[in-house]
N, C-alpha and C positions, 0 to 999 in steps of 0.2 A: 239213701238219697235225701229224705226229708230231715233226718237227724243231722246230716252234714250241712244242709241249708240253714237249719235252726242254729247250729253251732256258729256258722259264719255270721248269721244275723246278730247273735249275742256278742261275738267278737267285734263287729262293726259298732254295736250299741255302746259297748264299754269304751272303745276307742273314741267314739264321738263324745261321750260323757267326759272323758279325760281332757280332750281338746277344748270342750266348752268350759270346763272348770278352769283350765289354764288361762283361756281368753278372759274369763270373768275376773280372775286374780289380777291379770295385767291391767284391765280396765279400772278396777278398784284402786290399784297401786298408783296409776297415772292420775286418777281423779284426786286421790289424797295428796299426792305430790303437788298438783296444781293448786289445791286449796291451801296447803301449807305455804307455798311460794307467794300466793296472793295476800295472805295475812301478814307475812313478813315485810313485803314492800309497801 
């Protein structure tokens, strides 16, 4: 029971880390795109 809960917790943690990483990449990409667009115009 405890082992299963721990496994589920680690699964949730790894999934959350991947989601946060993807969100971070999107934010950085959008920020860089906006900065590039601002310097061009």
